[in-house]
C-alpha positions in Angstrom: 16.9 54.5 -54.2 16.8 52.7 -51.1 18.9 54.5 -48.6 20.7 51.8 -45.7 21.9 51.3 -42.4 25.5 50.1 -42.5 28.0 48.6 -40.0 31.8 49.0 -40.1 33.3 45.9 -40.8 36.4 44.5 -38.9 39.4 44.5 -41.2 42.1 41.7 -40.6 45.7 42.1 -40.5 48.5 40.4 -42.4 50.4 38.2 -40.2 53.0 35.4 -40.8 53.5 33.4 -37.9 55.0 29.8 -39.1 56.5 27.9 -36.6 60.1 27.9 -36.5 60.5 31.3 -38.9 61.4 34.6 -38.0 57.9 36.6 -37.6 57.5 39.4 -39.4 56.2 42.5 -38.6 52.4 42.8 -39.0 51.3 44.2 -42.3 49.3 47.4 -42.6 45.6 46.9 -41.8 43.7 46.9 -44.4 41.3 49.6 -45.0 37.9 49.5 -42.9 35.1 49.1 -45.3 31.2 49.7 -44.7 29.0 46.7 -45.3 25.4 47.2 -46.1 23.6 44.8 -43.0 19.9 46.4 -43.5 17.9 48.1 -46.6 15.6 51.1 -44.9 12.6 51.4 -46.7 12.7 53.8 -49.2 9.4 55.6 -48.2 11.8 57.2 -45.2 13.4 60.4 -45.3 17.2 60.3 -46.5 18.0 62.6 -44.0 16.4 60.3 -41.0 18.5 57.7 -42.3 21.9 59.5 -42.5 20.8 60.6 -38.7 20.5 57.0 -37.6 23.9 55.8 -39.7 25.8 58.5 -37.7 24.7 57.8 -34.7 23.9 53.9 -35.0 25.9 52.6 -32.2 22.8 54.3 -29.8 20.2 53.8 -32.1 20.2 49.5 -32.7 20.3 49.0 -29.0 17.4 51.4 -28.3 15.5 49.9 -31.1 16.2 46.4 -30.2 15.2 47.0 -26.8 12.0 49.0 -27.6 10.8 45.9 -29.8 11.7 43.5 -27.1 9.7 45.3 -24.4 6.4 45.3 -27.1 4.8 43.0 -25.4 1.7 43.9 -26.2 2.1 44.5 -29.6 1.6 47.8 -29.9 3.7 48.8 -32.6 2.1 46.8 -35.5 2.4 48.2 -39.1 -1.2 48.5 -40.1 -2.1 50.5 -43.4 -3.1 50.1 -46.9 -0.3 47.9 -48.0 -0.5 45.9 -44.5 -3.6 44.6 -43.3 -5.5 42.7 -40.5 -6.8 39.6 -41.3 -11.1 39.4 -41.3 -10.6 37.3 -38.3 -8.5 39.5 -35.9 -10.0 40.6 -33.1 -8.3 42.2 -29.9 -7.8 39.7 -27.3 -8.6 41.8 -24.4 -11.2 44.6 -25.4 -12.9 46.5 -22.4 -15.9 48.6 -22.7 -15.3 52.5 -23.0 -17.7 53.7 -20.4 -19.1 56.2 -17.8 -18.0 57.2 -14.8 -14.3 57.7 -16.0 -12.0 60.8 -16.7 -13.1 61.0 -20.2 -16.9 61.2 -21.5 -17.3 58.5 -24.4 -20.4 59.6 -26.8 -21.8 56.4 -27.5 -22.4 53.2 -25.4 -21.2 50.6 -27.7 -17.3 51.4 -27.7 -14.2 49.7 -26.4 -10.7 49.4 -26.5 -7.8 47.4 -25.3 -7.3 47.0 -21.4 -4.1 48.5 -21.4 -5.0 50.9 -23.9 -8.1 52.0 -21.9 -6.2 52.3 -18.8 -3.9 54.5 -21.0 -6.8 57.1 -22.0 -8.1 57.0 -18.3 -4.8 58.4 -17.3 -4.5 60.9 -19.7 -7.8 62.1 -19.7 -7.6 62.7 -15.6 -4.7 64.9 -16.9 -6.4 66.8 -19.0 -9.3 67.1 -16.4 -6.8 68.3 -14.0 -6.3 71.4 -16.8 -9.8 71.7 -17.1 -10.2 69.8 -20.2 -12.7 67.0 -20.8 -11.8 64.7 -23.5 -14.6 63.2 -25.7 -14.3 59.9 -27.0 -16.1 59.4 -30.3 -14.9 56.1 -32.0 -12.6 53.3 -30.8 -12.4 49.6 -31.8 -14.0 48.5 -35.2 -14.4 45.2 -36.5 -13.5 44.0 -40.1 -17.2 43.6 -40.7 -17.9 47.2 -39.2 -15.2 49.2 -41.2 -16.4 47.2 -44.3 -19.6 48.7 -44.0 -18.4 52.1 -43.2 -16.0 52.3 -46.4 -18.3 51.1 -48.5 -20.9 53.9 -47.2 -18.1 56.5 -47.8 -17.5 55.3 -51.3 -21.0 55.2 -52.3 -21.2 58.8 -50.8 -18.1 60.5 -52.2 -16.6 58.5 -54.8 -13.7 55.4 -54.2 -10.9 58.3 -55.0 -12.3 60.9 -52.0 -13.3 57.9 -49.8 -9.8 56.4 -50.0 -8.5 59.5 -48.3 -10.8 59.5 -45.5 -11.6 55.8 -44.4 -9.9 52.5 -44.6 -10.8 49.5 -46.4 -11.7 46.3 -44.2 -8.2 45.4 -43.1 -6.4 48.5 -43.3 -8.1 50.6 -40.3 -5.6 51.0 -37.4 -9.1 50.8 -35.5 -9.4 47.2 -35.6 -6.2 47.2 -33.3 -8.5 48.4 -30.7 -5.6 50.9 -29.7 -7.0 54.0 -31.5 -9.5 57.1 -30.2 -11.1 59.5 -32.4 -11.9 62.4 -30.1 -14.2 65.1 -30.2 -16.0 65.8 -33.2 -14.0 64.0 -35.8 -13.7 67.1 -38.1 -10.9 69.3 -38.8 -12.1 71.8 -36.6 -11.1 70.0 -33.4 -7.4 71.0 -34.0 -8.7 74.1 -32.6 -10.7 73.2 -29.7 -9.1 73.2 -26.5 -9.1 69.3 -26.2 -7.6 69.2 -29.7 -4.6 71.9 -28.7 -4.0 70.1 -25.6 -3.6 66.7 -26.7 -1.3 68.2 -29.8 0.8 69.4 -26.8 0.8 66.5 -24.4 -0.5 63.3 -25.7 3.0 61.8 -26.5 3.5 62.0 -22.8 0.9 59.5 -22.1 2.1 57.2 -25.2 -0.2 58.6 -27.8 0.7 59.1 -31.2 -1.0 61.1 -34.3 -1.4 58.6 -36.5 -1.9 61.2 -39.9 -0.5 64.6 -39.4 -1.0 67.5 -41.6 0.9 67.4 -44.8 2.2 63.7 -44.9 -0.9 62.2 -47.0 1.5 61.1 -49.4 2.9 59.2 -46.2 0.3 57.9 -44.7 -2.2 57.3 -47.2 -5.0 59.6 -45.6 -5.6 63.2 -45.4 -4.8 65.0 -42.1 -7.2 63.8 -39.0 -6.3 65.6 -36.1 -8.7 63.7 -33.8 -7.0 60.4 -34.7 -5.1 59.0 -32.2 -3.1 55.5 -31.8 -1.5 54.7 -28.4 1.6 53.0 -28.9 3.4 53.3 -25.0 5.4 56.5 -24.1 8.8 54.8 -25.0 7.5 54.3 -28.9 6.2 57.9 -28.7 9.6 59.5 -27.4 11.6 57.1 -30.4 9.4 58.7 -32.6 10.0 62.0 -32.2 14.0 61.3 -31.7 14.6 59.5 -35.0 11.5 59.4 -36.9 10.5 63.4 -37.3 7.8 62.6 -34.9 5.9 60.7 -37.7 4.3 57.5 -36.8 4.5 56.3 -40.1 8.1 56.3 -40.5 8.7 54.4 -37.5 6.1 51.5 -37.9 7.7 51.2 -41.4 10.9 51.2 -40.1 10.4 48.4 -37.3 8.2 46.2 -39.7 11.1 46.0 -42.1 13.5 45.5 -38.9 11.4 42.6 -37.7 11.3 40.6 -40.8 14.9 41.5 -41.9 15.9 40.1 -38.4 13.8 37.1 -38.9 15.2 36.3 -42.2 18.3 36.7 -40.7 18.0 34.5 -37.6 
């Protein structure tokens, strides 16, 4: 079943105004009817769509503004059904290096320039609270992800690997806007850094991609260490309208942009 966003259509009143004739009083307005203008992805819960419908006069302008402001293409949907091409590489990668407020655990890490700056802002704030963020994984090329995925399939079997690792082209890491923090294990959630990120990352524009209990939605089991930079405005929008689930918001935005493109 597909849930829809609807718009109220304007009804016309039947009016007779022929020249030289006595004008008759306007007829009663026709009933206002609801007209479907956009089919939301059926993966998004009904209660979220109902809230959007109730407040669409506020939601739609906010959505359009968010999309218009996404000059760095931070809101691209990447998952198992929406893959990046093998040739894609971010245009503005910079090294994740020492001498910053965070600690890189390898010398070959990189992020998009704006994302690295956002990471530094967040890491500096964490440091003020006595928290040192350790950066364990960042940008991965299509080729790198292919090798990682193939290794996981060999070691775990395909079914288990698909819960843990993205096939090439399906990894958010290829965007250059994702950081895996700390130990890259479930234990990270109970560390001081993991708890600080869960409480504060959204203020700095970072979103947990694969929350606990949403494997059927995201395609991956819980990853308490995997944060994607989407910007503070998008993080706030995600929390207000999409139950703070990144996948719901990005699927909706992707469908909206495609619909607008067809309509335009």
